[in-house]
C-alpha positions in Angstrom: 0.0 0.0 0.0 1.5 3.4 -1.0 1.2 6.3 1.5 -0.6 9.3 0.0 1.6 12.4 -0.3 0.2 15.1 2.1 -0.8 18.3 0.5 1.8 21.0 0.7 1.1 23.9 3.1 0.7 26.9 0.8 1.3 30.4 1.6 -2.2 31.9 1.5 -0.6 35.5 0.7 0.6 33.8 -2.6 -2.5 31.9 -3.3 -5.1 33.4 -5.8 -7.7 35.5 -4.0 -11.3 35.9 -5.2 -11.2 38.3 -8.1 -12.7 41.6 -6.6 -11.3 44.9 -5.6 -11.6 45.4 -1.8 -10.8 48.6 0.1 -8.0 48.3 2.8 -8.6 49.7 6.3 -6.1 50.5 9.1 -6.7 49.5 12.6 -7.7 52.9 13.6 -10.3 53.2 10.9 -11.8 49.8 11.7 -12.2 50.2 15.3 -13.1 53.9 15.3 -16.0 52.9 13.1 -16.8 49.8 15.3 -16.8 52.3 18.3 -19.5 54.3 16.7 -21.6 51.3 16.4 -21.1 50.1 20.0 -21.5 53.6 21.4 -25.1 53.0 22.6 -23.8 50.2 25.0 -20.5 51.6 25.9 -21.5 52.2 29.6 -22.7 48.5 29.9 -19.5 47.3 28.3 -17.6 49.7 30.8 -19.4 48.2 33.8 -18.5 44.7 32.5 -14.8 45.9 32.3 -15.0 47.4 35.8 -16.4 44.0 37.1 -13.6 42.1 35.4 -10.8 44.4 36.5 -12.3 44.4 40.1 -12.3 40.6 40.0 -8.6 40.7 39.0 -7.8 43.0 41.8 -9.4 40.9 44.4 -7.5 37.9 42.9 -4.2 39.9 43.3 -5.0 40.5 46.9 -4.8 36.8 47.9 -1.0 36.5 47.5 -0.6 39.6 49.8 -2.6 37.7 52.5 -0.3 34.8 52.0 2.7 37.1 52.5 1.2 38.6 55.7 0.4 35.1 57.0 4.0 33.6 56.3 5.8 36.5 57.8 3.5 37.2 60.6 1.8 34.3 62.5 3.5 31.4 60.8 7.0 33.0 61.5 6.0 33.6 65.1 4.7 30.0 65.5 8.0 28.5 64.3 10.1 30.8 66.5 11.5 30.4 69.9 8.2 30.8 71.7 5.5 29.4 69.3 2.0 29.9 70.2 -0.3 27.3 68.6 -3.5 29.0 69.4 -2.4 32.3 67.9 -1.1 30.6 64.7 -4.3 28.7 64.2 -6.4 31.8 64.7 -4.2 33.6 62.2 -4.6 30.9 59.7 -8.5 30.7 60.0 -8.6 34.6 59.7 -6.4 34.4 56.5 -8.5 31.6 55.2 -11.7 33.3 55.8 -10.3 36.5 54.1 -9.3 34.4 51.1 -12.6 32.8 50.9 -14.2 36.3 50.9 -11.9 37.5 48.2 -12.6 34.5 46.2 -16.4 34.8 46.6 -16.1 38.5 45.5 -14.0 37.6 42.4 -16.6 35.0 41.4 -19.4 37.4 41.9 -17.7 40.0 39.7 -17.0 37.5 37.0 -20.6 36.8 37.0 -21.5 40.4 36.7 -19.0 40.8 33.9 -21.0 38.4 31.8 -24.3 40.0 32.8 -23.2 43.3 31.6 -21.3 42.2 28.4 -23.2 39.3 26.9 -26.6 40.9 26.2 -25.4 44.1 24.7 -23.1 42.2 22.5 -25.9 40.2 21.2 -27.8 43.5 20.5 -24.8 44.9 18.5 -24.7 41.6 16.5 -28.4 41.8 15.9 -28.1 45.5 14.6 -25.1 44.8 12.4 -26.9 41.7 11.0 -30.0 43.9 10.1 -27.9 46.6 8.8 -25.9 44.3 6.5 -29.1 42.6 5.3 -30.9 45.8 4.6 -27.8 47.0 2.6 -27.9 43.7 0.6 -31.5 44.5 -0.3 -30.5 48.0 -1.5 -27.4 47.1 -3.5 -27.9 46.9 -7.2 -28.3 43.7 -9.1 -24.8 43.9 -10.5 -23.3 43.7 -7.1 -25.2 40.4 -6.7 -24.0 39.2 -10.1 -20.4 39.6 -9.0 -20.6 38.2 -5.5 -21.1 34.6 -4.4 -23.9 33.9 -2.0 -21.6 31.9 0.3 -19.5 35.0 0.8 -22.4 37.0 1.7 -23.7 34.2 4.0 -20.4 33.9 5.9 -20.4 37.7 6.5 -23.7 37.7 8.0 -23.4 34.7 10.1 -19.8 33.5 11.1 -18.2 37.0 10.8 -20.9 38.7 13.0 -20.5 35.7 15.5 -16.9 36.6 15.8 -17.8 40.2 16.4 -20.2 39.2 19.2 -17.6 36.9 20.9 -15.0 39.8 20.7 -17.3 42.3 22.4 -18.6 40.0 25.2 -15.3 38.5 26.0 -12.1 39.2 24.3 -12.4 43.1 24.4 -13.2 43.1 28.1 -10.7 40.4 29.0 -8.0 42.2 27.1 -8.4 45.3 28.9 -8.9 43.6 32.2 -5.7 41.4 31.6 -3.7 44.6 31.1 -5.0 46.1 34.3 -3.9 42.8 36.0 -0.5 42.9 34.6 0.2 46.6 35.4 -1.1 46.1 39.0 0.5 42.8 39.4 3.9 44.1 38.1 3.6 47.0 40.5 3.1 44.6 43.4 6.0 42.5 42.3 8.2 45.6 42.2 7.3 46.4 45.8 8.2 42.9 46.8 11.5 42.7 44.8 12.7 45.2 42.2 15.3 42.8 40.9 12.9 40.0 40.3 10.3 42.4 38.8 13.0 43.7 36.5 13.7 40.0 35.3 10.0 39.5 34.5 9.6 42.8 32.7 12.8 42.3 30.5 11.4 38.9 29.5 8.3 40.8 28.1 10.2 42.8 25.6 10.5 39.8 22.9 7.0 39.1 23.6 5.9 42.5 22.5 8.2 42.2 19.4 6.7 39.0 18.6 3.2 40.2 19.0 3.8 43.0 16.2 5.0 40.3 13.6 2.3 37.9 14.7 -0.5 40.5 14.3 0.6 41.2 10.6 1.0 37.6 9.6 -2.2 36.5 11.5 -4.3 39.1 9.9 -3.3 38.0 6.4 -4.0 34.3 7.3 -7.3 35.2 8.9 -8.5 37.2 5.9 -7.5 34.4 3.5 -9.1 31.8 5.9 -12.5 33.7 5.9 -12.5 34.4 2.2 -11.9 30.8 1.4 -14.5 29.7 3.8 -17.0 32.0 2.0 -16.0 30.6 -1.3 -16.4 27.1 -0.1 -19.9 28.0 1.4 -20.9 29.2 -2.2 -19.7 25.9 -3.6 -21.9 23.9 -1.1 -24.9 26.1 -1.7 -24.5 25.9 -5.5 -24.2 22.0 -5.3 -27.2 21.5 -3.0 -29.3 23.7 -5.3 -28.1 21.9 -8.4 -28.1 18.4 -7.0 -30.6 17.2 -9.4 -28.5 18.2 -12.3 -25.3 16.6 -10.8 -27.2 13.4 -10.2 -28.8 13.5 -13.7 -25.5 13.9 -15.4 -23.6 11.7 -13.2 -21.2 14.5 -12.2 -21.2 13.9 -8.4 -17.5 12.9 -8.5 -16.6 15.9 -10.5 -18.3 18.1 -8.0 -16.6 16.3 -5.2 -13.3 16.8 -6.8 -13.7 20.6 -7.2 -15.2 20.8 -3.5 -12.0 18.8 -2.2 -9.6 21.2 -3.9 -11.3 24.2 -2.4 -11.5 22.4 1.0 -7.8 21.4 0.8 -6.8 25.1 0.1 -9.0 26.1 3.2 -7.2 23.4 5.2 -3.8 24.6 4.1 -4.7 28.2 5.3 -6.0 26.8 8.5 -2.9 24.8 9.1 -0.8 27.9 8.5 -2.9 29.8 10.7 -2.6 27.2 13.4 1.0 26.9 13.0 1.5 30.7 13.3 -0.6 30.9 16.5 1.2 27.8 17.9 4.5 29.5 17.5 3.2 32.6 19.2 1.8 30.5 22.0 5.2 28.8 22.4 6.9 32.1 22.9 4.3 33.2 25.3 4.8 30.1 27.4 8.6 29.5 27.1 9.7 33.1 27.8 7.7 33.8 31.1 8.4 30.2 32.3 12.2 30.9 31.8 11.9 34.2 33.4 10.2 32.6 36.5 13.0 30.0 36.8 15.7 32.6 36.7 13.7 34.6 39.2 13.5 31.6 41.5 17.2 31.2 41.7 17.7 34.9 42.2 15.1 35.0 44.9 16.4 32.0 46.8 19.8 33.9 46.8 18.1 36.9 48.1 16.3 35.1 50.9 19.5 33.4 51.9 21.3 36.8 51.9 18.5 38.2 54.1 17.5 40.9 51.6 14.0 39.3 51.0 11.8 37.5 53.3 10.3 34.0 52.6 6.7 35.6 52.7 7.8 38.1 50.0 9.3 35.5 47.8 6.2 33.4 48.2 3.9 36.4 47.5 6.1 37.5 44.5 5.7 33.9 42.8 2.1 33.7 43.6 1.5 37.1 42.0 3.9 36.3 39.1 1.8 33.1 38.5 -1.3 35.2 38.4 0.2 37.7 36.0 1.6 35.0 33.7 -1.8 33.6 33.0 -3.0 37.0 31.4 0.2 37.2 29.6 -0.5 33.8 27.9 -4.0 34.8 27.3 -3.1 37.9 25.5 -1.9 35.8 22.6 -5.3 34.2 22.2 -7.1 37.5 22.8 -4.9 39.3 20.4 -5.7 36.6 17.8 -9.4 37.0 18.5 -8.9 40.8 18.0 -7.2 40.2 14.7 -9.9 37.9 13.5 -12.4 40.5 14.6 -10.7 43.2 12.5 -10.8 40.8 9.5 -14.4 40.1 10.0 -15.2 43.9 10.6 -13.2 44.7 7.3 -15.3 42.3 5.5 -18.5 43.9 6.7 -17.2 47.3 5.7 -16.4 45.9 2.3 -19.9 45.3 1.6 -21.4 48.3 3.3 -19.0 50.7 1.6 -20.1 49.4 -1.9 -22.0 52.4 -3.4 -25.8 52.1 -3.9 -25.7 53.2 -7.6 -29.5 52.6 -8.1 -31.4 54.7 -5.5 -34.1 57.2 -5.1 -33.6 60.6 -6.7 -33.2 63.6 -4.3 -36.6 64.9 -5.2 -38.8 62.1 -6.8 -41.3 62.9 -9.4 -44.9 62.7 -8.9 -46.2 60.3 -11.5 -49.1 61.2 -13.7 -51.1 58.3 -12.4 -50.8 59.1 -8.8 -54.4 60.6 -8.6 -55.7 57.4 -10.2 -54.6 55.1 -7.2 -58.1 54.8 -5.8 -59.5 53.4 -9.2 -56.7 51.1 -9.6 -57.2 49.6 -6.1 -60.8 49.1 -6.8 -61.1 45.7 -8.6 -59.4 44.3 -11.8 -55.6 44.1 -12.1 -55.8 46.7 -15.0 -58.2 49.1 -13.3 -57.2 52.8 -13.5 -55.0 54.7 -16.1 -52.9 52.8 -18.6 -49.4 53.9 -19.2 -47.0 53.9 -22.0 -43.4 52.6 -21.7 -40.7 54.1 -24.0 -37.1 53.5 -24.7 -35.3 56.6 -25.9 -31.8 55.9 -27.5 -31.1 53.4 -24.8 -27.5 52.0 -24.5 -26.3 49.4 -22.0 -23.4 47.5 -21.1 -22.8 45.4 -18.1 -20.3 46.8 -15.5 -18.0 43.7 -15.7 -18.0 43.6 -19.5 -14.5 43.3 -21.1 -13.6 46.7 -22.9 -13.4 44.8 -26.2 -17.0 43.7 -26.0 -19.7 46.0 -27.6 -22.7 47.4 -25.7 -25.4 44.9 -25.2 -27.9 47.6 -26.3 -26.7 50.1 -28.8 -29.3 52.8 -29.2 -32.7 51.2 -28.7 -35.8 53.2 -29.6 -39.2 51.7 -28.9 -42.5 52.8 -27.7 -45.2 50.5 -26.0 -48.6 52.2 -26.2 -50.7 52.3 -23.1 -52.6 48.9 -22.6 -50.7 47.4 -25.5 -49.1 43.9 -25.3 -45.7 43.8 -27.1 -43.5 40.8 -27.8 -39.6 41.3 -28.0 -38.1 38.7 -30.4 -34.5 38.2 -31.0 -31.7 35.6 -31.1 -30.3 34.2 -28.0 -28.1 36.8 -26.2 -29.5 39.7 -28.2 -30.4 41.7 -24.9 -34.2 40.9 -24.7 -34.1 40.2 -20.9 -31.8 43.1 -20.4 -34.4 45.5 -21.9 -36.9 44.2 -19.4 -34.5 44.7 -16.5 -34.1 48.4 -17.3 -37.8 49.3 -16.7 -38.0 48.6 -13.0 -34.3 49.7 -12.7 -32.8 46.4 -11.8 -30.1 48.1 -14.0 -29.7 51.4 -15.3 -29.3 52.5 -18.9 -25.8 53.3 -19.7 -27.1 56.1 -21.8 -30.4 57.3 -23.1 -33.5 56.8 -20.9 -36.6 54.6 -20.2 -39.8 56.4 -19.5 -43.0 55.4 -18.1 -45.8 57.8 -19.3 -43.2 60.3 -20.1 -41.5 60.3 -16.8 -37.8 59.0 -16.6 -37.8 55.9 -14.5 -34.7 57.4 -12.7 -36.9 60.3 -11.6 -39.4 58.1 -9.8 -38.9 56.6 -6.3 -38.0 53.1 -6.4 -41.0 52.2 -4.4 -43.3 53.9 -6.7 -41.6 52.5 -9.6 -41.6 48.9 -8.6 -45.2 49.2 -7.5 -46.1 50.2 -11.0 -44.1 47.2 -12.5 -44.2 43.5 -12.0 -41.9 41.0 -13.4 -41.8 37.2 -14.1 -38.3 36.0 -14.7 -37.3 33.1 -17.0 -36.2 31.1 -14.0 -39.2 31.1 -11.7 -37.9 32.0 -8.1 -40.0 31.0 -5.1 -39.4 31.3 -1.5 -39.9 28.9 1.5 -43.3 30.3 2.3 -46.7 29.2 1.8 -48.4 29.5 -1.6 -50.4 32.5 -0.4 -47.3 34.5 0.8 -45.5 33.6 -2.5 -48.4 34.6 -4.8 -49.4 37.8 -2.7 -45.8 38.8 -2.3 -46.3 42.1 -4.4 -49.9 42.8 -3.5 -50.8 45.7 -1.1 -49.9 44.9 2.6 -53.7 44.9 3.6 -54.4 42.3 1.0 -51.6 39.9 1.9 -53.4 38.7 5.1 -56.4 36.2 5.0 -59.6 37.9 4.3 -62.2 38.7 1.6 -60.1 41.0 -0.4 -56.9 39.0 -0.3 -58.6 35.8 -0.8 -60.4 37.1 -4.0 -57.2 38.6 -5.4 -55.4 35.2 -4.7 -58.2 33.2 -6.3 -58.2 35.4 -9.3 -54.4 35.2 -9.8 -54.2 31.7 -9.3 -57.2 31.0 -11.8 -55.6 33.3 -14.5 -52.3 31.4 -14.2 -54.2 28.1 -14.2 -52.8 27.1 -11.0 -55.9 26.8 -8.9 -56.5 23.3 -9.6 -53.0 21.8 -8.6 -53.0 24.1 -5.5 -56.1 22.6 -4.3 -54.5 19.1 -4.4 -51.8 20.3 -2.1 -51.7 19.1 1.6 -52.9 22.3 3.1 -54.1 24.3 -0.1 -52.9 27.8 -0.3 -51.3 27.6 3.1 -49.0 24.8 2.0 -45.4 25.5 2.7 -43.7 24.9 -0.7 -40.1 24.3 0.5 -36.8 25.8 -0.4 -37.0 27.6 -3.7 -40.3 25.7 -4.6 -38.2 22.5 -5.5 -41.2 20.3 -4.4 -43.2 21.6 -7.2 -42.7 20.8 -11.1 -41.1 23.5 -13.3 -44.6 24.3 -14.8 -46.1 24.6 -11.3 -43.4 26.9 -10.1 -43.7 29.0 -13.4 -47.5 29.3 -12.9 -47.2 30.6 -9.3 -44.4 33.1 -10.5 -47.1 34.3 -13.2 -49.9 34.4 -10.6 -47.5 36.5 -8.3 -47.1 39.1 -11.1 -50.7 39.3 -11.8 -51.7 39.6 -8.2 -49.3 42.6 -7.9 -52.0 44.4 -10.1 -49.3 46.4 -12.0 -49.7 49.0 -14.6 -46.7 47.5 -16.4 -46.3 43.9 -16.7 -42.9 42.4 -17.8 -42.9 38.8 -18.8 -39.7 37.0 -19.6 -40.8 33.7 -21.3 -43.5 33.1 -18.9 -44.8 29.8 -20.5 -41.6 28.1 -21.2 -42.1 25.2 -18.8 -45.8 24.5 -19.6 -47.1 21.6 -21.7 -49.1 22.6 -24.8 -52.6 22.2 -23.3 -51.7 24.1 -20.2 -50.0 26.8 -22.4 -53.2 27.3 -24.4 -55.4 27.7 -21.3 -53.0 30.2 -19.6 -52.6 32.1 -22.8 -56.3 32.6 -23.1 -56.8 33.7 -19.7 -53.7 36.0 -20.0 -55.2 37.7 -22.9 -58.2 38.7 -20.8 -56.1 39.6 -17.8 -53.7 41.7 -19.9 -56.4 43.8 -21.5 -55.7 47.4 -20.3 -52.2 46.6 -18.8 -49.3 47.6 -20.7 -47.3 44.4 -21.2 -43.8 43.7 -22.7 -43.1 39.9 -23.3 -39.8 38.4 -24.2 -40.5 35.6 -26.5 -38.2 32.5 -26.5 -40.6 30.5 -28.6 -43.2 31.2 -31.4 -46.3 30.4 -29.3 -45.6 33.4 -27.0 -45.8 35.8 -29.8 -49.5 35.0 -30.1 -50.2 36.9 -26.8 -48.9 40.2 -28.4 -50.7 42.9 -30.3 -47.3 43.8 -31.8 -43.7 42.4 -32.1 -40.4 44.2 -32.0 -37.3 42.5 -33.5 -34.1 43.2 -31.3 -31.1 42.5 -33.5 -27.5 43.7 -33.2 -28.3 45.9 -30.1 -31.0 47.9 -31.8 -34.8 47.5 -32.8 -34.7 46.3 -36.3 -38.4 46.4 -37.0 -41.8 46.7 -35.1 -45.2 45.6 -36.3 -47.7 42.7 -36.1 -46.6 39.2 -36.5 -48.0 39.0 -39.9 -46.5 42.2 -41.1 -43.0 41.3 -39.7 -43.3 37.9 -41.4 -44.0 39.6 -44.7 -41.4 42.4 -44.6 -38.5 41.1 -42.5 -36.2 38.3 -43.6 -34.2 38.5 -40.4 -37.6 38.1 -38.3 -38.4 35.1 -40.5 -35.1 33.6 -39.6 -35.4 34.3 -35.9 -38.8 32.7 -35.8 -37.5 29.7 -37.8 -34.7 29.2 -35.2 -37.3 29.5 -32.3 -39.6 26.9 -34.1 -36.6 24.6 -34.5 -35.5 25.0 -30.8 -39.0 24.4 -29.5 -39.3 21.3 -31.8 -35.9 19.8 -30.5 -36.3 20.8 -27.0 -37.2 18.8 -24.0 -40.4 17.1 -24.1 -42.3 19.7 -22.3 -45.2 19.4 -24.7 -45.8 15.8 -23.4 -46.2 16.8 -19.7 -44.7 19.0 -17.2 -40.9 18.6 -16.3 -40.2 17.5 -12.8 
């Protein structure tokens, strides 16, 4: 049997990092910013520090009691005229005093936790809410670039690290410094020479701490980044488990995961090795200093320049001071980890929100028509026009040599009209839809709704006006009701006559009512993570029902019927024609049958609108349109057997 060769321990500084720019923060910048966050709880943390420091002071008083006992009553008891009764009384008094000091120390340690733990969890909660709120506000381009595992690790493990630092490491670090200062002062009073030995031994520890902090910060950042990437891989594999199983690529996924896990292990080994070396220094140097001090101390006692009680008290105090010195390494490592965790928070929070409300949002022309819209049908109220005026767009991460996706699009969708956008794969059809609710902003030109630039409207108003169904139907781990009524007015999201009626109408229009009634709890059935317990067609119909239930003025449909079989598609198409009457609708067509829903068709080709007209007119006048339709028909004919039944 051959012994496997162990993986080399790589230097994480030289290892490739995730490809994204990140700002660099100094220690001062990081913790000044953190202080602003913890400012509301500073007095409770201060109380926790006072309790911890007070407990240390009481602990340091115990060796002084020992010194008094040895030099006083015990010395008298071993002298020429020993008095057993007096010695016994002194020992009992000293023991009682030590007990009292121990109880006081324990009580203050308990109070430290009372004062520190709850405020730290409040800070953690506040930071977690702030991060999540920021993630919701950041533009879609940010989420395109970042792996979900990276964001998950920042919102969970990183903030847990911050909480542990606040509730323990920060207070104990300050308390240990107090213990060291007071302890060394007492040691100086007992013997200046021995104290000098102990202090001199601390110089290499300080020097090592500086180099340790720099190296450990690099390792900590590499470890947390790689852990985030690994979490992303796990999430993607779990979400795509059906694909991996269907193609028999479990081993391939395992190999990729193993490589990432091994890189993380290498970083963790380097991190543990660095910490171990530092711990070695923190143990060897103080212990060596104590050995030297013992030799010198015995010589001083023999020479009469130091009492036995002072020597015993000095060593008891030195032992108590050595413990905080050893802990400083661990506490310092926690502080470095916390700085890394905080920097990773700031890295997300400092990303500019490029898609935001304008300083003075415009009042939309349809605002006075809100009561009519809320009355009954999805299309009640004033219909609006949507217009693209010389719109250009390129994705932020597109290479410089790549042309813009949209290169001067001019298109007007009349109020209440249903218009289909047809084009080759990758021509930018979905991108056009994304520009209307400002999931992205046009690079040049503008998109208007009823003559108002979408960038002049508040995001809340704009996204109440528009509803979108995406090509990949995304559902949440909610009930059917909660998923369908997600975009409905708040008062209609709860069970009641109005909400129930809206829910039933939306489900009926999307031809989802029948299968929903077969679920275990009907509309109150939890559909599981991302709705994977449903078929593709069922998920798509619920997503379509969600868009209809939002009662938008502008409905944006990205291939809304692709996962439906022929019979279901015909039923949904007929009901959609009725539901879309009076609602301005833009449909991205990936197959010919979708074009039948439209009043007009726009051909998107080479980044521009190459023609607009009815399907019959375009077939008669545009050779390019005929070629695109032929390609769509061929793709539909050779695609998966969705026409024979829903895909599960």
